[in-house]
ROTORVEX-793076 format. One line per field, with one value per residue (C-alpha): residue number from 1; residue in three letters; x, y, z. Coordinates in Angstrom, 3 decimals, decimal comma. Layout:
N
resi: (NUM / ...)
resn: (Ala / ...)
c1: (X / ...)
c2: (Y / ...)
c3: (Z / ...)
This chain:
329
resi: (1 / 2 / 3 / 4 / 5 / 6 / 7 / 8 / 9 / 10 / 11 / 12 / 13 / 14 / 15 / 16 / 17 / 18 / 19 / 20 / 21 / 22 / 23 / 24 / 25 / 26 / 27 / 28 / 29 / 30 / 31 / 32 / 33 / 34 / 35 / 36 / 37 / 38 / 39 / 40 / 41 / 42 / 43 / 44 / 45 / 46 / 47 / 48 / 49 / 50 / 51 / 52 / 53 / 54 / 55 / 56 / 57 / 58 / 59 / 60 / 61 / 62 / 63 / 64 / 65 / 66 / 67 / 68 / 69 / 70 / 71 / 72 / 73 / 74 / 75 / 76 / 77 / 78 / 79 / 80 / 81 / 82 / 83 / 84 / 85 / 86 / 87 / 88 / 89 / 90 / 91 / 92 / 93 / 94 / 95 / 96 / 97 / 98 / 99 / 100 / 101 / 102 / 103 / 104 / 105 / 106 / 107 / 108 / 109 / 110 / 111 / 112 / 113 / 114 / 115 / 116 / 117 / 118 / 119 / 120 / 121 / 122 / 123 / 124 / 125 / 126 / 127 / 128 / 129 / 130 / 131 / 132 / 133 / 134 / 135 / 136 / 137 / 138 / 139 / 140 / 141 / 142 / 143 / 144 / 145 / 146 / 147 / 148 / 149 / 150 / 151 / 152 / 153 / 154 / 155 / 156 / 157 / 158 / 159 / 160 / 161 / 162 / 163 / 164 / 165 / 166 / 167 / 168 / 169 / 170 / 171 / 172 / 173 / 174 / 175 / 176 / 177 / 178 / 179 / 180 / 181 / 182 / 183 / 184 / 185 / 186 / 187 / 188 / 189 / 190 / 191 / 192 / 193 / 194 / 195 / 196 / 197 / 198 / 199 / 200 / 201 / 202 / 203 / 204 / 205 / 206 / 207 / 208 / 209 / 210 / 211 / 212 / 213 / 214 / 215 / 216 / 217 / 218 / 219 / 220 / 221 / 222 / 223 / 224 / 225 / 226 / 227 / 228 / 229 / 230 / 231 / 232 / 233 / 234 / 235 / 236 / 237 / 238 / 239 / 240 / 241 / 242 / 243 / 244 / 245 / 246 / 247 / 248 / 249 / 250 / 251 / 252 / 253 / 254 / 255 / 256 / 257 / 258 / 259 / 260 / 261 / 262 / 263 / 264 / 265 / 266 / 267 / 268 / 269 / 270 / 271 / 272 / 273 / 274 / 275 / 276 / 277 / 278 / 279 / 280 / 281 / 282 / 283 / 284 / 285 / 286 / 287 / 288 / 289 / 290 / 291 / 292 / 293 / 294 / 295 / 296 / 297 / 298 / 299 / 300 / 301 / 302 / 303 / 304 / 305 / 306 / 307 / 308 / 309 / 310 / 311 / 312 / 313 / 314 / 315 / 316 / 317 / 318 / 319 / 320 / 321 / 322 / 323 / 324 / 325 / 326 / 327 / 328 / 329)
resn: (Met / Lys / Ala / Ser / Ile / Lys / Leu / Arg / Leu / Leu / Leu / Leu / Leu / Val / Leu / Ser / Thr / Arg / Phe / Ile / Thr / Cys / Cys / Ala / Glu / Glu / Ala / Asn / Asn / Glu / Thr / Ser / Ser / Asn / Glu / Ala / Gln / Glu / Arg / Pro / Leu / Lys / Ser / Glu / Ala / Ser / Glu / Glu / Val / Val / Ala / Gln / Ser / Ser / Thr / Glu / Ser / Gln / Asp / Glu / Ala / Lys / Ser / Arg / Ile / Arg / Phe / Leu / Ala / Met / Met / Asn / Ser / Leu / Ala / Asn / Pro / Lys / Asn / Phe / Thr / Tyr / Lys / Asp / Val / Gln / Gln / Gln / Met / Lys / Thr / Ile / Glu / Met / Asp / Gly / Asp / Ile / Ile / Leu / Gly / Gly / Leu / Met / Ser / Ile / His / Asp / Lys / Tyr / Glu / Glu / Val / Cys / Gly / Pro / Ile / Met / Arg / Lys / Gly / Ser / Ile / Gln / Glu / Leu / Glu / Ala / Ile / Leu / Phe / Thr / Ile / Asp / Lys / Val / Asn / Ser / Met / Glu / Asn / Phe / Leu / Pro / Gly / Ile / Lys / Leu / Gly / Ala / Phe / Ile / Phe / Asp / Asp / Cys / Asn / Arg / Asp / Ser / Tyr / Thr / Leu / Glu / Gln / Ala / Thr / Lys / Phe / Ile / Gln / Ser / Ser / Arg / Asp / Val / Leu / Asn / Lys / Ser / Asp / Asp / Gly / Cys / Thr / Lys / Gly / Asp / Ser / Asp / Phe / Gln / Pro / Ser / Lys / Ala / Ser / Gly / Val / Ile / Ser / Ser / Ile / Ser / Ser / Ser / Ser / Thr / Met / Glu / Val / Ala / Asn / Leu / Phe / Arg / Leu / Phe / Lys / Ile / Pro / Gln / Val / Ser / Ile / Ser / Asn / Ser / Asn / Leu / Gln / Leu / Asn / Asn / Thr / Thr / Lys / Leu / Glu / Tyr / Leu / Leu / Thr / Thr / Val / Pro / Ser / Asn / Asn / Ser / Gln / Ile / Asp / Phe / Ile / Leu / Lys / Met / Ile / Leu / Ser / Leu / Lys / Leu / Ser / His / Val / Ser / Val / Leu / Tyr / Glu / Asp / Ser / Ala / Tyr / Gly / Tyr / Gln / Ser / Phe / Met / Val / Leu / Glu / Gly / Leu / Leu / Ser / Arg / Asn / Asn / Val / Ser / Leu / Ala / Leu / Asn / Gln / Ser / Leu / Val / Lys / His / Ser / Lys / Leu / Ser / Tyr / Lys / Ala / Tyr / Tyr / Asp / Gln / Val / Ile / Thr / Asn / Leu / Val / Ala / Glu / Tyr / Lys / Ser / Arg / Ser / Lys)
c1: (-2,562 / -5,260 / -6,230 / -6,538 / -8,774 / -10,958 / -11,246 / -12,379 / -14,932 / -16,218 / -16,457 / -18,488 / -20,796 / -21,409 / -21,804 / -23,960 / -26,705 / -27,015 / -28,590 / -25,441 / -25,676 / -22,609 / -24,572 / -27,489 / -28,709 / -28,884 / -30,676 / -34,004 / -32,641 / -32,455 / -28,946 / -28,006 / -26,493 / -23,277 / -22,909 / -23,478 / -20,643 / -18,269 / -18,823 / -16,592 / -19,051 / -17,534 / -16,992 / -19,064 / -20,159 / -21,649 / -23,467 / -24,955 / -26,258 / -27,808 / -29,455 / -31,016 / -32,343 / -35,558 / -36,708 / -35,632 / -36,701 / -35,333 / -33,672 / -31,871 / -30,550 / -29,190 / -27,507 / -25,742 / -24,604 / -23,180 / -21,301 / -19,773 / -18,809 / -16,985 / -15,117 / -14,243 / -12,711 / -9,879 / -8,585 / -9,655 / -9,309 / -11,554 / -11,189 / -14,296 / -14,969 / -16,851 / -19,966 / -19,706 / -19,455 / -22,499 / -24,500 / -23,289 / -22,871 / -20,470 / -22,403 / -22,839 / -26,096 / -27,113 / -30,453 / -30,536 / -31,804 / -28,510 / -26,762 / -22,986 / -21,821 / -18,535 / -16,101 / -13,556 / -11,010 / -12,156 / -11,142 / -7,841 / -7,442 / -7,271 / -6,994 / -10,718 / -12,142 / -12,032 / -9,491 / -9,174 / -10,041 / -7,229 / -5,911 / -4,702 / -5,731 / -9,340 / -10,761 / -9,474 / -10,780 / -14,163 / -14,206 / -13,336 / -16,161 / -18,790 / -17,525 / -17,709 / -21,266 / -22,308 / -20,558 / -22,241 / -25,657 / -25,222 / -24,572 / -28,059 / -26,972 / -24,611 / -27,183 / -30,510 / -33,256 / -30,910 / -29,533 / -26,553 / -26,554 / -24,172 / -24,204 / -20,717 / -19,421 / -16,336 / -14,254 / -11,929 / -8,888 / -9,557 / -9,798 / -12,314 / -14,606 / -14,380 / -15,955 / -18,685 / -19,507 / -19,428 / -22,165 / -24,581 / -24,554 / -25,561 / -29,274 / -29,104 / -27,746 / -30,393 / -33,135 / -31,699 / -31,383 / -34,997 / -36,454 / -39,346 / -39,335 / -40,588 / -37,528 / -39,388 / -38,352 / -41,039 / -42,873 / -40,804 / -41,872 / -40,065 / -36,600 / -33,913 / -30,587 / -28,661 / -29,512 / -26,125 / -25,390 / -21,732 / -19,171 / -16,155 / -13,462 / -10,342 / -9,194 / -6,195 / -5,196 / -6,128 / -9,535 / -10,090 / -9,418 / -11,849 / -14,571 / -14,090 / -14,524 / -17,695 / -19,157 / -18,400 / -20,923 / -23,660 / -22,473 / -21,794 / -19,390 / -16,463 / -14,010 / -10,741 / -9,208 / -6,077 / -4,662 / -1,907 / -1,580 / -0,732 / -3,327 / -6,126 / -5,551 / -6,800 / -9,896 / -10,735 / -11,225 / -12,238 / -14,407 / -16,466 / -13,428 / -11,915 / -8,611 / -7,770 / -4,162 / -1,226 / 0,073 / 3,182 / 5,197 / 6,090 / 7,367 / 9,392 / 10,897 / 12,062 / 13,651 / 15,514 / 16,771 / 18,020 / 19,898 / 21,500 / 22,447 / 24,267 / 26,012 / 25,083 / 25,975 / 24,150 / 20,955 / 18,695 / 14,938 / 12,355 / 8,714 / 5,334 / 3,816 / 0,757 / -0,375 / 0,846 / 4,306 / 4,805 / 3,789 / 5,996 / 8,954 / 8,524 / 8,566 / 11,593 / 13,457 / 13,071 / 14,297 / 17,323 / 18,276 / 18,062 / 20,291 / 22,945 / 22,195 / 22,485 / 19,837 / 21,715 / 18,741 / 14,978 / 12,708 / 8,963 / 7,645 / 4,665 / 1,697 / -0,582 / 1,035 / 2,479 / 5,560 / 6,132 / 6,827 / 8,929 / 11,300 / 10,411 / 11,747 / 14,798 / 15,542 / 15,168 / 17,722 / 20,057 / 19,854 / 20,633 / 23,642 / 24,955 / 24,645 / 26,465 / 29,322 / 29,750 / 30,293 / 32,528 / 35,200)
c2: (-20,421 / -22,837 / -20,379 / -17,618 / -19,792 / -20,724 / -17,056 / -16,069 / -18,874 / -17,901 / -14,278 / -15,178 / -17,388 / -14,725 / -11,772 / -13,557 / -13,939 / -10,179 / -7,414 / -6,320 / -4,189 / -3,292 / -1,663 / 0,176 / 2,023 / -1,209 / -3,206 / -2,989 / -3,415 / -6,674 / -8,074 / -8,146 / -11,181 / -9,270 / -8,402 / -12,006 / -13,078 / -10,550 / -11,761 / -14,734 / -16,490 / -19,970 / -20,733 / -23,216 / -20,385 / -18,392 / -21,456 / -22,096 / -18,523 / -18,803 / -22,103 / -20,478 / -17,498 / -19,343 / -19,082 / -15,478 / -12,196 / -11,354 / -8,142 / -9,883 / -12,593 / -9,955 / -8,146 / -11,306 / -12,129 / -8,645 / -8,904 / -12,224 / -10,629 / -7,911 / -10,482 / -12,537 / -9,455 / -9,856 / -12,604 / -10,877 / -7,099 / -4,882 / -1,175 / 0,956 / 4,239 / 7,182 / 6,026 / 2,633 / 4,287 / 6,462 / 3,374 / 1,104 / 3,636 / 1,231 / 0,798 / -1,913 / -1,857 / -3,827 / -3,044 / -2,354 / -0,188 / 1,717 / 2,371 / 2,801 / 4,778 / 4,088 / 5,633 / 3,073 / 2,845 / -0,552 / 0,001 / 1,618 / 4,878 / 4,752 / 7,204 / 8,022 / 6,971 / 3,368 / 0,642 / -2,910 / -3,883 / -3,145 / -6,481 / -4,988 / -2,087 / -0,977 / -4,215 / -5,999 / -3,243 / -3,520 / -7,250 / -6,558 / -4,023 / -6,328 / -9,289 / -7,214 / -6,094 / -9,718 / -10,730 / -8,009 / -8,801 / -12,462 / -11,581 / -11,433 / -9,854 / -7,211 / -4,919 / -6,568 / -5,669 / -3,597 / -4,612 / -2,874 / -2,114 / -0,498 / 1,902 / 2,000 / 3,879 / 3,180 / 6,295 / 4,454 / 5,968 / 9,359 / 12,518 / 14,367 / 11,338 / 10,859 / 14,252 / 13,491 / 10,248 / 11,974 / 14,399 / 11,458 / 11,414 / 15,083 / 14,446 / 11,846 / 14,428 / 16,985 / 14,430 / 13,647 / 17,328 / 17,949 / 15,336 / 16,399 / 16,224 / 12,636 / 11,546 / 11,024 / 12,642 / 15,006 / 13,774 / 10,606 / 7,406 / 4,940 / 3,613 / 5,157 / 3,266 / 6,502 / 7,766 / 6,889 / 7,550 / 8,098 / 7,372 / 5,055 / 6,092 / 4,465 / 7,025 / 9,283 / 11,974 / 14,806 / 13,250 / 12,685 / 16,368 / 17,532 / 15,119 / 16,055 / 19,757 / 18,935 / 16,655 / 19,223 / 21,598 / 18,964 / 17,453 / 14,019 / 11,900 / 10,433 / 7,734 / 7,425 / 3,963 / 4,358 / 7,903 / 9,232 / 12,779 / 15,277 / 17,763 / 15,257 / 15,418 / 19,010 / 18,448 / 22,165 / 22,433 / 18,817 / 18,132 / 15,455 / 13,463 / 10,636 / 9,070 / 5,581 / 5,429 / 7,005 / 10,231 / 10,475 / 11,689 / 8,138 / 7,360 / 10,568 / 10,063 / 6,586 / 7,877 / 10,569 / 8,102 / 5,793 / 8,650 / 9,742 / 6,193 / 5,773 / 9,132 / 10,436 / 14,055 / 14,278 / 12,602 / 12,751 / 12,530 / 11,194 / 11,784 / 11,226 / 14,193 / 14,425 / 16,188 / 13,208 / 13,208 / 16,975 / 17,468 / 14,580 / 15,999 / 19,463 / 18,032 / 15,833 / 18,749 / 20,809 / 17,950 / 17,352 / 21,027 / 21,079 / 17,989 / 19,384 / 16,938 / 18,461 / 17,823 / 16,968 / 16,421 / 16,337 / 15,085 / 14,545 / 11,451 / 11,983 / 9,829 / 8,024 / 9,126 / 7,296 / 9,436 / 7,702 / 4,438 / 5,822 / 8,761 / 10,515 / 7,834 / 7,405 / 11,107 / 10,883 / 8,071 / 10,043 / 13,017 / 10,840 / 9,245 / 12,619 / 14,080 / 11,095 / 11,289 / 15,025 / 14,519 / 11,494 / 13,459)
c3: (15,394 / 16,626 / 19,343 / 16,754 / 14,547 / 17,500 / 18,483 / 14,984 / 14,842 / 18,291 / 17,194 / 14,099 / 16,165 / 18,828 / 16,522 / 13,951 / 16,599 / 17,001 / 14,943 / 13,172 / 10,059 / 8,055 / 5,232 / 6,828 / 3,745 / 1,719 / 4,413 / 2,589 / -0,948 / -2,847 / -3,245 / -6,910 / -8,579 / -9,224 / -5,537 / -4,622 / -6,892 / -5,315 / -1,753 / -0,885 / 1,429 / 1,252 / 4,941 / 6,934 / 9,251 / 6,387 / 4,999 / 8,429 / 8,630 / 5,173 / 6,160 / 9,233 / 7,305 / 6,405 / 10,029 / 10,474 / 9,020 / 5,590 / 6,770 / 9,630 / 7,320 / 4,939 / 7,822 / 8,931 / 5,404 / 4,970 / 8,256 / 7,197 / 3,893 / 5,790 / 7,891 / 4,812 / 3,239 / 5,749 / 3,497 / 0,265 / 0,817 / -1,268 / -1,834 / -1,277 / -3,045 / -1,588 / -3,472 / -1,778 / 1,624 / 0,989 / 0,018 / 2,814 / 5,669 / 7,416 / 10,663 / 13,261 / 15,214 / 18,306 / 19,939 / 23,673 / 26,529 / 26,772 / 23,458 / 23,321 / 20,302 / 18,562 / 16,091 / 14,906 / 12,089 / 10,797 / 7,171 / 6,266 / 4,395 / 0,598 / -2,299 / -2,266 / 1,105 / 2,285 / 1,625 / 2,978 / 6,539 / 8,982 / 10,201 / 13,472 / 15,659 / 15,602 / 14,164 / 17,277 / 19,527 / 17,800 / 18,505 / 22,154 / 22,522 / 21,016 / 23,050 / 26,244 / 25,474 / 24,928 / 28,148 / 30,216 / 28,742 / 29,674 / 33,347 / 34,858 / 38,158 / 36,730 / 35,089 / 35,972 / 33,545 / 31,366 / 27,980 / 26,389 / 22,677 / 20,211 / 17,283 / 15,754 / 12,709 / 10,603 / 9,800 / 7,373 / 9,134 / 7,512 / 9,641 / 7,458 / 7,273 / 11,054 / 11,671 / 9,151 / 10,942 / 14,338 / 13,307 / 13,164 / 16,968 / 17,203 / 16,580 / 19,328 / 21,751 / 20,824 / 21,468 / 24,909 / 25,846 / 24,769 / 27,101 / 29,327 / 33,126 / 33,124 / 31,111 / 27,833 / 24,585 / 23,361 / 20,293 / 19,983 / 21,703 / 19,431 / 20,129 / 17,932 / 17,762 / 17,202 / 20,701 / 22,148 / 25,815 / 24,938 / 22,239 / 22,423 / 19,948 / 18,569 / 16,009 / 15,377 / 17,876 / 15,529 / 14,860 / 18,574 / 19,242 / 16,536 / 17,636 / 21,308 / 20,504 / 18,561 / 21,239 / 23,953 / 22,400 / 22,700 / 26,009 / 24,515 / 26,621 / 24,681 / 25,799 / 23,876 / 24,198 / 22,065 / 22,202 / 24,455 / 23,083 / 25,828 / 24,591 / 25,150 / 28,921 / 29,097 / 31,210 / 31,214 / 27,450 / 26,858 / 29,891 / 28,109 / 26,921 / 28,967 / 27,891 / 29,144 / 27,887 / 29,798 / 28,257 / 26,099 / 29,089 / 30,073 / 26,563 / 26,349 / 29,810 / 28,810 / 25,583 / 27,510 / 30,128 / 27,377 / 25,676 / 28,935 / 29,936 / 26,602 / 27,191 / 23,751 / 23,003 / 19,636 / 18,461 / 15,417 / 15,865 / 13,424 / 14,284 / 12,671 / 10,839 / 13,089 / 16,243 / 18,265 / 16,646 / 16,693 / 20,320 / 21,438 / 19,519 / 21,045 / 24,572 / 23,818 / 22,212 / 25,381 / 27,574 / 25,338 / 25,531 / 29,335 / 29,516 / 27,125 / 24,311 / 20,833 / 18,212 / 15,017 / 12,712 / 13,099 / 10,338 / 10,167 / 8,410 / 6,127 / 7,133 / 4,672 / 1,448 / -1,525 / -1,041 / 2,295 / 0,520 / -2,315 / -2,688 / 0,567 / 2,909 / 0,697 / 1,096 / 4,875 / 4,977 / 2,704 / 5,071 / 8,091 / 6,399 / 5,220 / 8,707 / 10,231 / 7,700 / 8,200 / 11,924 / 11,486 / 9,620)
C-alpha cells in the first residue's frame, strides 16, 4: 500500500512538471466558479501546483490543475456526456522533437460516451508511457539532442469514438507525406503537436483492427500493446501495425491441454461477444473436434451492456445448469 501511495505521488510530481492538457479546447477559457466547486483538489500536491502558478503562465497552470482533477476523479468518479467530451477533447500533450501519438481507454464506457476513469488497464499503461518518455528524455546519451513528446487521446473504451479520435492523426500524416526534399513541410514552419511519428494504442481488438485499416491508407505506424487477436498478426493486410503481445494461440493451446489432461469428453464454452472472443472460440472449436471432445454448449457473453449484469447472465447460468442436469440423468 505504501509503495502504491509513493508511486502515485511520484507520478503526480513528474507529470505536473510537463505540458499536460486534459481539456485542450478549454485551455484558453476561464474556469467558472461552478467548475471549481466540482473539482476535488484537496491534496497537498494540487495546492503546491496552485502555489507555483504565480510564476508560470496562466495556461500552463490551468493545464496542471485539470490534470490533477482528472487524477482525483479516481477517488470520486464522474460521468462525462458527449457534450463534455466535445468541450474537453480528452488529450494529453507533451512538447518534443519526436511526437508519439496515443489512443488509450482512460475513461470507461458509459450510456452516452465517457464514464469514470478506469482504475486498471489503460490508465496504468498511460502512466507507463509517460514515465518512459520522461526517463528517456532524462538520459543525455540515449537520444542526444532529441526530446520525445506525446499527443494522446482518450477513446472512453468505445469503438465508434476510437475511430473518431484516430482521424485526428490523419492531418498529421498528410503533412508528413507533403514534405519537400529538404524535409520541411511546405507552408508550415511552426511545430504542430499533432504531427505524430506513430501511434501507441491500448484499445479493444475490434477498434485496433478499424484503426489499423485507417492508418494503413495514410502510412501511419501503429503499435498495439494489449491485443492478442489472431487477425492482428496479418502483416500482409496490416503492414503498419505491430503487436507486442503473443497471439491467442498460446492461450488456446493451454486450454486444450488442460481439457485433455482431465480426460473430459464434453465441455461447455463461454466466450466474449467480440472479435477477440469469437475468433478464439472458432479456433478452440476446431481443436476440440479433432481431439474427439464434444461441445455441449457454447454461449457468447454480451459486452458492455446492462443486460450483462442482470437477466442475461442469469439466463446463461440457467442454460449451463439445465445442460448439466440433462446429461447427468
